[in-house]
Backbone bond lengths (Angstrom), bond angles and torsions (degrees), N, CA, C in turn:
res aa  C-N    CA-C-N  psi(-1)  N-CA   C-N-CA  omega(-1)  CA-C   N-CA-C  phi
1 X - - - 1.446 - - 1.525 108.30 -
2 X 1.301 116.07 141.10 1.452 120.78 -179.36 1.521 111.24 -73.19
3 X 1.322 114.92 140.39 1.467 120.50 179.09 1.518 111.79 -60.64
4 X 1.321 117.79 -34.05 1.466 119.19 -179.58 1.524 111.02 -62.76
5 X 1.316 117.72 -36.77 1.472 121.34 177.91 1.525 110.25 -67.90
6 X 1.306 117.22 -39.26 1.464 121.71 178.21 1.521 109.92 -64.81
7 X 1.313 116.43 -43.52 1.470 119.94 -178.29 1.522 111.41 -68.28
8 X 1.310 117.34 -33.34 1.460 120.47 173.52 1.523 109.77 -62.84
9 X 1.325 116.74 -42.03 1.466 121.63 178.68 1.526 110.74 -65.40
10 X 1.326 117.17 -42.10 1.461 120.54 178.99 1.525 110.36 -63.15
11 X 1.312 116.40 -41.58 1.459 120.87 177.93 1.526 110.29 -60.83
12 X 1.321 116.66 -43.24 1.466 120.44 177.89 1.524 110.68 -60.76
13 X 1.315 116.74 -43.96 1.471 120.44 179.45 1.526 110.91 -61.20
14 X 1.327 116.80 -43.48 1.463 120.57 179.36 1.519 111.50 -63.23
15 X 1.318 116.75 -29.74 1.461 121.31 179.38 1.529 112.01 -88.54
16 X 1.327 117.50 3.13 1.461 120.82 179.51 1.517 113.52 77.30
17 X 1.333 116.53 20.78 1.459 121.37 -179.09 1.523 110.57 -98.47
18 X 1.318 114.71 168.43 1.463 121.77 177.49 1.529 109.57 -72.97
19 X 1.328 115.36 156.30 1.463 120.15 172.79 1.523 109.17 -65.73
20 X 1.321 117.35 150.82 1.467 119.95 176.57 1.536 110.54 -60.59
21 X 1.324 117.13 151.76 1.463 120.23 178.84 1.526 111.38 -55.42
22 X 1.319 115.28 138.95 1.456 121.03 177.13 1.515 114.79 85.93
23 X 1.330 118.00 -1.90 1.459 120.85 179.24 1.524 108.57 -117.90
24 X 1.317 116.02 123.27 1.459 120.80 -179.87 1.526 110.47 -98.91
25 X 1.301 115.48 161.07 1.465 120.46 176.50 1.528 109.81 -60.83
26 X 1.303 116.98 -36.62 1.475 120.45 179.26 1.529 110.83 -63.61
27 X 1.324 116.44 -44.53 1.472 120.01 179.97 1.525 110.49 -65.06
28 X 1.325 116.55 -38.26 1.459 121.46 176.99 1.526 109.81 -61.23
29 X 1.330 116.52 -48.11 1.466 121.08 178.75 1.528 111.84 -61.33
30 X 1.325 117.09 -40.31 1.466 120.55 179.07 1.526 111.02 -62.93
31 X 1.321 115.64 -42.77 1.462 118.56 179.65 1.527 110.00 -64.59
32 X 1.323 116.79 -44.64 1.465 119.90 -179.93 1.531 111.64 -61.98
33 X 1.314 116.84 -34.29 1.462 120.21 178.36 1.530 111.13 -65.07
34 X 1.331 116.30 -31.18 1.462 121.31 -176.91 1.525 114.65 -97.16
35 X 1.325 117.96 -14.78 1.470 120.37 -170.94 1.529 111.55 -120.32
36 X 1.302 115.10 102.37 1.464 121.45 -179.26 1.529 111.18 -62.59
37 X 1.328 118.05 -37.59 1.459 121.61 -179.02 1.535 111.71 -63.34
38 X 1.310 116.92 -42.38 1.466 119.94 179.36 1.530 111.00 -71.72
39 X 1.327 117.89 -34.33 1.475 119.62 175.01 1.516 109.79 -62.44
40 X 1.317 116.41 -43.08 1.462 120.78 178.81 1.536 110.54 -64.45
41 X 1.328 116.70 -40.91 1.461 121.26 178.40 1.527 109.73 -61.07
42 X 1.330 116.15 -44.04 1.467 119.94 179.23 1.530 110.83 -62.68
43 X 1.326 117.65 -44.23 1.465 121.00 179.61 1.524 111.10 -60.04
44 X 1.323 116.41 -45.79 1.469 119.80 179.72 1.524 111.24 -65.20
45 X 1.317 117.02 -39.03 1.460 121.13 -179.81 1.529 110.95 -66.44
46 X 1.335 116.42 -42.25 1.466 119.51 177.39 1.528 111.05 -64.01
47 X 1.327 116.51 -40.43 1.469 120.12 178.59 1.527 110.75 -64.38
48 X 1.325 116.98 -41.03 1.453 120.99 178.26 1.526 110.69 -63.28
49 X 1.322 117.10 -46.47 1.458 120.96 179.99 1.531 110.64 -61.79
50 X 1.325 117.10 -41.56 1.464 120.42 179.09 1.528 110.41 -65.19
51 X 1.322 117.71 -40.91 1.453 121.43 177.75 1.519 111.89 -62.55
52 X 1.313 116.07 -40.59 1.464 120.01 177.91 1.519 111.28 -65.01
53 X 1.330 116.60 -40.19 1.474 119.56 177.61 1.523 110.65 -63.00
54 X 1.347 116.73 -43.23 1.467 119.72 179.18 1.524 110.99 -63.21
55 X 1.327 116.62 -42.60 1.463 120.20 179.17 1.523 110.71 -62.81
56 X 1.318 116.63 -40.99 1.466 120.11 179.28 1.525 110.78 -66.31
57 X 1.331 116.96 -38.81 1.470 119.52 178.27 1.522 111.04 -63.51
58 X 1.331 116.95 -41.79 1.471 119.91 177.96 1.522 110.37 -65.26
59 X 1.328 116.51 -42.17 1.464 120.12 179.58 1.525 110.67 -65.41
60 X 1.329 116.69 -35.56 1.461 120.81 -179.45 1.519 111.24 -63.83
61 X 1.332 116.88 -34.42 1.461 119.96 177.33 1.526 110.58 -62.09
62 X 1.332 116.62 -35.95 1.459 121.49 -178.55 1.523 112.23 -85.00
63 X 1.318 116.49 -42.92 1.469 120.75 -174.46 1.532 109.10 -156.91
64 X 1.334 117.68 95.82 1.473 120.52 -177.10 1.529 113.73 -55.36
65 X 1.319 118.01 -37.90 1.467 119.97 -179.64 1.525 110.78 -66.50
66 X 1.325 117.01 -38.18 1.462 120.50 178.51 1.521 110.71 -66.43
67 X 1.323 117.09 -38.20 1.462 120.61 178.50 1.522 110.51 -63.99
68 X 1.324 117.01 -43.43 1.467 120.19 178.02 1.525 111.02 -62.10
69 X 1.330 116.62 -41.06 1.466 120.21 179.15 1.524 110.70 -65.39
70 X 1.328 116.83 -40.22 1.468 120.95 178.34 1.521 110.46 -61.00
71 X 1.313 116.81 -48.32 1.466 119.89 -179.56 1.523 111.35 -63.89
72 X 1.316 117.63 -38.96 1.460 120.38 179.84 1.527 110.89 -63.49
73 X 1.326 117.13 -37.65 1.468 120.03 179.15 1.516 111.68 -73.79
74 X 1.321 117.70 -36.29 1.460 121.07 -174.51 1.517 114.03 -85.13
75 X 1.292 118.48 -27.68 1.470 121.59 -173.36 1.525 113.52 -51.32
76 X 1.319 120.05 -53.13 1.466 117.98 -177.75 1.524 114.13 -64.75
77 X 1.308 117.98 -27.83 1.464 120.39 -175.49 1.517 112.58 -106.46
78 X 1.331 118.34 1.81 1.459 119.87 -172.35 1.519 113.00 -64.13
79 X 1.308 117.03 -42.80 1.462 119.58 -179.85 1.521 107.38 -139.88
80 X 1.304 114.75 107.24 1.463 119.96 179.17 1.515 109.45 -120.85
81 X 1.310 115.78 146.44 1.458 117.02 172.55 1.519 108.35 -61.23
82 X 1.288 116.26 127.44 1.453 120.30 -179.23 1.501 111.42 -105.17
83 X 1.313 115.60 -178.61 1.453 118.51 178.11 1.521 110.68 -63.19
84 X 1.279 115.31 144.99 1.454 121.02 179.28 1.519 107.83 -81.97
85 X 1.338 118.11 128.96 1.456 119.28 179.10 1.521 111.32 -63.01
86 X 1.342 117.18 154.66 1.465 119.57 179.00 1.525 110.92 -52.51
87 X 1.309 115.38 133.12 1.460 120.98 179.76 1.512 112.99 83.83
88 X 1.353 118.03 -1.72 1.455 120.67 -176.56 1.506 113.83 -92.14
89 X 1.298 118.50 -18.01 1.464 121.01 -178.04 1.515 109.94 -103.29
90 X 1.303 113.95 152.22 1.462 119.94 174.80 1.513 107.70 -147.70
91 X 1.287 116.85 168.03 1.443 119.21 179.70 1.518 112.10 -113.74
92 X 1.324 117.42 1.59 1.443 119.35 -176.12 1.510 115.53 -110.63
93 X 1.331 118.04 1.88 1.443 119.43 175.79 1.506 114.30 100.15
94 X 1.321 118.38 -26.54 1.472 120.54 179.81 1.509 108.70 -131.57
95 X 1.311 113.56 146.79 1.460 118.83 176.92 1.520 110.01 -76.42
96 X 1.286 114.46 142.45 1.465 118.55 174.34 1.503 108.59 -74.55
97 X 1.281 117.19 147.96 1.439 116.04 174.28 1.433 110.88 141.81
């Protein structure tokens, strides 16, 4: 399975969305078990999402409307599947190595 498809699925999960059609939670877990690059991508994405939530909570204490505006602007771009680093993508489902 391609890493870009996995990262799209991870992004959907972080956004509270369903997995893309044809991809199961089991297949996602199997890929993550075999792919260090995608595990790292997931960790960074979760950290980014958590940081954004903390920033929004702090902003909400000061100005609730500003916090809502911040989240509305950041939500679509907060976690996007990015380019796969060299050696991180494969076409057969498992990384060589």
